[in-house]
C-alpha positions, 0 to 999 in steps of 0.5 A: 672457842676458848673453853678452859677449866676455869672458863667452864667453872665460871660459866657453871657458877653463873648458870650458863648452860651452853657456852656457845650462846655467850657471844649473843648474850644480851642480859646477864643476871648473875646475882647471888652466885657467890662470885668473889674477887678470884671469880671476877679475875676469871670472869674478866679473862673470860670476857677478854677472850670472848667479848660480849658485844651484845651484852646490854645489862650485867647484874652482879648484885649479892655476890662477894666482890670487893675492890680487887674484883671491881678492878678486875672487871674494869679490865673487861669494860672495853669488851662490853661496848654496848653495855647500858646498865651495870648493877653491882648494887644492894650489898654491904661493905667489909670496911664498916663495923657491924653497928654501922651496917646494922644501922644502915639496914644493910647486911655483911655479905655481898659486894664490898667494892668500897672507895678503891673499887669505885675509883678504879671503875671511875678511872676505867670509865674515864679512859674507855668511855662507854657512851651506851652506859646509862646506869651504874648502880653501886648502892650499898657498897661502902663507897665513901667520899673518895669513891663518890668524888671519883664517880662524880667526875664522870657526870660531865661525860654523861649526856 
């Protein structure tokens, strides 16, 4: 197994007790773990080194992921070939002012994927279709018209 210091750190941060169980993991609810863009880069490297073919549900709600984190995770999508649900939802954005965030009932902490991250996710899903993916939840990430348009281009691929 490829257990490096950063690999072990990420595993600890997301609450994995035994790294040996990683290949058989089918559900990962890694929400509220304070994962940031740097962690997403390490997580993507971990997934590239140790693909998770059994993983069907990945929930990264309530972390601190931005566009750079989303772009990093995009690189890991091919190792998640049986993914059915990817939740990066219910978070705020760092590119709206506090009045907009308050009015929308969101909070400032959490994922802030924005248009750039949405465009990266859409491009990755176009390049590497994931026929098993049934739900992609990006609510509350400050995705505007540009990101929404990129994501909408995926709809003809959904069946």
